[in-house]
Each structure stands twice: as structure tokens, then as C-alpha cells.
C-alpha positions, 0 to 999 in steps of 0.5 A: 500500500503506497504511504499518502503524499505530504503536501510542501509549501516553501517560502522564500524571496525574490530580488526586491526582497518580498515574500514568494511561494517557491515550492508548493507541492508533494514533498519530493524525498520521500522512502518507503520499505521494500520489506516492511509493508506501510513503513516509510518517511518523507523529508520535507525540509533540512538544514544541514549548515551552521548558517541557514540558507534564507537567501537561496532558492536551493531545494535543501529537501529534492528528490534527489538530496543526500539525507542523513538517518539521524542529524549531527550537532547542529543539523536539523531534519524535519520528517514524516514518519509512517509507523505501520502495526507491530504485527507486520514486522517481520522476526528480524525487524531491528536488523532490517529496520536500522539497516535500511536506516543506516541506523545499527549504531543507534540501534545498539546504543538503544538496546544496550540500556532497554535490554532489547525489549522491543525491535524499534529501540534506539537512542540519537544524539539529538533533541527531537519534537515528535507529534502524533498526526494520525493513529496511536503509539505507545513511546517506550522508554528504558524504564516506562511506557505511554500511549500518545494519540493525535495532537500529543507531543513528546519532547525526546532529548536523547534518550533510548525509545521505541515507536511500538504500534500495538493497533491494527492501522498505521500511525502517522507521526511528524518529528523535528530533530535537532542534533546535539553533541555527543553525550552517552547515557552514561556520561549524562548519569554521571553528570547528573550524579556529579551535579547532585553531589555539588548541590549536597555540598552546597 
């Protein structure tokens, strides 16, 4: 089943500095899994350089653009992702997913702390704003889970997490991923303990 297209409207400026609409139509950069029915994503826009370009008419997310699966420090990616029901994923889902996403390092980082309790577990060095657009998913973390539905927002702060669709219909989510400097969960814990010690001494 083909994924529903994502309409993208991108604004810019003309040579007189007036605001114009540069692009209005289906976002050209999209991915659909060959092995997992209904799994795929569209990237309407991204910024890979420290200085964000408001001057040129370059399409940052053209159909042939090279879009990283996860942003580096200071980079941003806007992504619309479709998650089919967990029941349609193959037995080796984690391997298939993260091979397609070139994300085995991220999968290992998530698996290490979660104990591999779900095939979607991964961890990235990023601050992610996630909004459920349609359907229902369960946000799983190392210690706990919660159901999120249309209109709900998740602020994901470089934590190990997974998206589990336990329903019988697809879910669509919007993500804004902002790359942050590399900091492992262990390093975060160490800094938290150091901060607690400093506060108790003060």
C-alpha cells in the first residue's frame, strides 16, 4: 500500500525582498520500505550547515538530496514517518529497520540500555520534537511507556526509546530532529550525579 503524499509549501524571497512561495506540492524526498509494508518517511526540509540559508532558492530536500537518517550537531531534519502495526514487521525487524536507515550504531545504543524489549529501540544524539498526526503509538523508554494519540507531543531528549504500534492501523508522526553534541547516557548519568553531589555540598 502506497504511503499518502505529504504536501510541502516552502517560502522564500524574490530579488526585491518580497516574500514568495517557492515550492507547493508533494514533498519530493520520500522513502518507502521494500520489506516492511507501510513503513516509510518523507523529509520536507532539513538544514545541514551551521548558517541557515534564507537567501537562495536551493531545495534543501529535493528528491535526489542526501538526507542523513539522524542529524549531526547543529543540523535539523523535518520528517513525517509512518509506522505500520507491529504485527507486520518481520522476525528480524530490528536488523531490517536499521539496515534501511543506516542506524545500527543508534540501535545498539538503544538496545544496550533497554535490554532489547522492542525492535524499534534506538538512541540518537538529538533533541526531537514528535507530534502524532494520525493513529496511536506507544512511546517506550528504558523504564516506562505511555500511549500517545493525535495532537500529543513528545519531547525526546537523547533518550533510548522505541515506537510501538499495537493497533491494527498505521500511525503517522511528525518529527523535528535537532542534532546535539555526542553525550552518552552514561555521561549524562555521571553529570547528574556530579550535580547532585555539588548541590548536597552547597
